[in-house]
C-alpha positions as CSV (number, residue, x, y, z in Angstrom):
1,M,100.8,91.4,118.9
2,L,99.4,88.0,118.1
3,F,101.0,87.7,114.6
4,Q,102.4,89.7,111.6
5,K,102.6,89.2,108.0
6,G,104.4,92.0,106.1
7,K,102.6,95.3,106.4
8,L,99.7,93.4,108.3
9,K,99.6,93.1,112.1
10,V,97.0,91.4,114.2
11,R,96.9,92.3,117.8
12,A,94.5,91.6,120.8
13,L,91.5,93.8,121.1
14,E,92.1,96.4,123.9
15,E,89.8,98.7,126.0
16,K,91.0,101.7,123.9
17,D,89.6,100.1,120.7
18,Q,85.9,100.6,121.7
19,E,85.5,103.9,119.8
20,L,87.0,102.2,116.6
21,L,84.4,99.4,116.8
22,V,81.7,102.1,117.3
23,K,82.9,103.9,114.2
24,W,83.0,100.9,112.1
25,L,79.8,99.3,113.3
26,S,77.8,102.5,113.0
27,D,78.9,103.0,109.3
28,P,76.1,102.0,106.9
29,I,78.6,101.1,104.3
30,V,80.3,98.6,106.6
31,L,77.0,97.4,108.1
32,E,75.7,96.4,104.6
33,F,78.0,93.6,104.8
34,Y,78.6,93.0,108.5
35,E,75.6,92.9,111.0
36,G,73.2,94.9,108.7
37,R,72.4,98.6,108.3
38,D,69.5,98.1,110.8
39,N,71.8,96.9,113.4
40,S,74.0,99.8,114.3
41,F,76.3,99.7,117.3
42,D,76.8,102.4,119.9
43,L,79.3,102.3,122.8
44,E,77.0,100.3,125.1
45,K,76.3,97.6,122.4
46,V,80.1,97.3,121.5
47,K,80.9,96.8,125.3
48,A,78.2,94.1,125.6
49,H,79.0,92.3,122.4
50,F,83.0,92.5,122.2
51,Y,84.0,93.0,125.8
52,N,82.1,90.1,127.5
53,D,83.7,87.1,129.2
54,E,83.5,84.7,126.3
55,Q,86.9,83.2,126.8
56,D,86.9,80.9,123.8
57,I,86.9,83.8,121.5
58,T,90.0,85.6,120.6
59,R,89.1,89.2,119.5
60,C,91.7,91.2,117.4
61,I,92.3,94.5,115.8
62,I,93.8,94.5,112.3
63,E,96.6,97.1,111.4
64,F,97.9,97.7,108.0
65,E,100.9,100.0,107.5
66,G,100.4,101.2,111.1
67,D,96.7,102.2,110.7
68,E,94.0,100.3,112.6
69,I,91.7,99.2,109.8
70,G,89.5,96.4,111.0
71,Y,88.4,93.7,113.4
72,A,88.9,89.8,113.4
73,Q,87.9,87.0,115.8
74,Y,88.6,83.4,115.9
75,Y,87.4,80.6,118.1
76,P,87.4,76.7,118.4
77,L,84.2,75.5,116.9
78,C,81.6,74.7,119.7
79,E,79.6,71.4,119.8
80,Q,76.4,73.2,118.6
81,K,78.1,74.6,115.6
82,R,79.9,71.3,114.9
83,E,76.5,69.6,114.8
84,L,74.9,72.3,112.6
85,Y,77.9,72.3,110.1
86,G,78.1,68.5,109.8
87,Y,81.3,68.0,112.0
88,A,79.6,66.2,115.0
89,D,81.7,63.0,114.3
90,D,84.9,64.9,113.3
91,E,87.4,65.0,116.2
92,S,90.0,67.2,114.5
93,V,90.7,70.7,115.7
94,I,88.3,73.0,113.9
95,Y,88.2,76.8,114.2
96,G,85.8,79.5,113.1
97,T,86.8,82.9,112.1
98,D,85.0,86.3,111.2
99,Q,86.6,89.5,110.0
100,L,85.8,92.9,108.7
101,I,87.8,95.7,107.2
102,G,86.1,98.8,108.8
103,E,88.0,101.5,107.0
104,V,86.3,101.4,103.6
105,D,89.2,103.2,101.8
106,H,91.2,100.0,102.5
107,W,88.6,97.8,100.6
108,N,89.4,96.2,97.2
109,K,93.2,96.5,97.6
110,G,93.9,92.9,98.4
111,I,94.2,93.4,102.2
112,G,91.5,90.9,102.9
113,K,93.3,88.2,101.1
114,V,96.4,89.0,103.1
115,L,94.4,88.9,106.3
116,V,92.6,85.7,105.8
117,K,95.8,83.9,104.6
118,A,97.6,85.1,107.8
119,I,94.7,83.9,110.0
120,V,94.8,80.6,108.4
121,E,98.5,80.2,108.7
122,Y,98.4,81.3,112.3
123,L,95.6,78.9,113.2
124,A,97.2,76.0,111.5
125,K,100.6,76.5,113.2
126,E,99.7,77.9,116.6
127,E,96.4,76.3,117.3
128,Q,97.0,73.1,115.2
129,A,93.8,73.7,113.4
130,K,93.0,71.0,110.8
131,K,89.9,72.9,109.4
132,I,88.9,76.5,109.5
133,V,85.5,77.7,108.6
134,M,83.4,80.7,107.9
135,N,79.8,81.3,107.0
136,P,79.4,84.3,104.7
137,Q,76.1,85.2,103.3
138,S,75.5,83.6,100.1
139,W,74.9,87.0,98.3
140,N,78.3,88.3,99.5
141,E,80.2,87.3,96.3
142,R,83.3,89.6,97.0
143,A,83.9,87.9,100.4
144,I,83.3,84.4,99.0
145,C,85.6,85.1,96.1
146,C,88.3,86.3,98.5
147,Y,88.0,83.2,100.7
148,E,88.1,80.9,97.6
149,K,91.3,82.7,96.5
150,C,92.6,81.8,99.9
151,G,92.0,78.1,99.6
152,F,88.5,77.9,101.1
153,K,85.8,75.7,99.3
154,K,82.0,75.8,99.6
155,V,81.0,72.8,101.5
156,K,77.4,73.3,102.6
157,L,74.6,75.7,102.0
158,L,73.0,76.9,105.3
159,P,69.5,77.9,104.5
160,E,68.1,81.0,106.2
161,H,71.2,81.0,108.6
162,T,71.7,84.7,109.3
163,L,69.1,87.5,110.2
164,H,70.3,90.5,108.1
165,E,68.3,93.6,107.6
166,G,65.0,91.9,108.6
167,K,65.6,88.9,106.4
168,K,66.8,85.4,107.1
169,N,69.5,84.9,104.5
170,D,71.3,81.7,103.3
171,C,75.0,81.4,104.0
172,W,77.6,79.3,102.7
173,L,79.8,77.2,105.0
174,V,83.2,77.5,103.6
175,E,86.1,75.4,104.7
176,Y,89.9,75.5,104.6
177,E,91.4,72.0,105.2
178,N,95.0,71.9,106.4
């Protein structure tokens, strides 16, 4: 286990989790908000995307009350993203994070807020992150509202940043500063 906060546990992704990722990333309800409904994952795609040798990405499974409910990842911001996001001259430790709750019956129960706060707390303490960033699509008001409740602030609009369901969508760069 990487860390725990109350009923929430975050552990490292394991080989046995492949079918969970296939389940979540082939569900049109989940894909509407993560990856796009036109970008369903099968086992081969999950293996290629989540089980590769990118060593700077820490991939995790989210458990809540003993149930595996989602996926999270975090990573030190690479040079290319530092440039794109406006951090080229910032030498502080900056991490990016992404997460999804794949079990839709766990949506709208405050778990996302608990998760994001736990990730922020972990990265600030264990990785000495001074800033933590995410880039939700600008139309995803529910996610943005959750992040703002966790102390993130919109800092930069990223025009046509993400291809989602055949369309380039704007994203907000949101930042938590420690």
